[in-house]
C-alpha positions, 0 to 999 in steps of 0.5 A: 481657655475654659470656654474653649474646653466647654465649647469643644466638649459640647460640640463633641457631645452633640456629634455623639448624640447625632451619630447615635440617633442616626443608628436608630431605625424605623420598624416599618422600613425594615419590614420592606427588606424582608419581603421576598425577592429574587436574585440571579447569580451568573458564573462560568466556573463549573465547581463554583456553580455547584457550590453557589447552588448549595448556598443558594438553596440554604439561603432560599430556605432561610429567607424565602427569597428566590435564588437562581444560579446560572452556569454560563457555558461556551454553548450559551456564550455563542448566543449572547 
């Protein structure tokens, strides 16, 4: 019975160590995420488009990533 408890304890510890080591990151990998990029957001709601543009400008100022919010109206839909 003691062997079973020791085996369970060792297995639990090894799983915990594996989970914690998986959370560690490489600094080089995270630098690729901070490279500037661009995002395009499409919406058909006018009041939503205004709010999204405000947040997009704030996010662009903080991160340097380009954000384009496109408000799709009925005029644009006829050409799609």
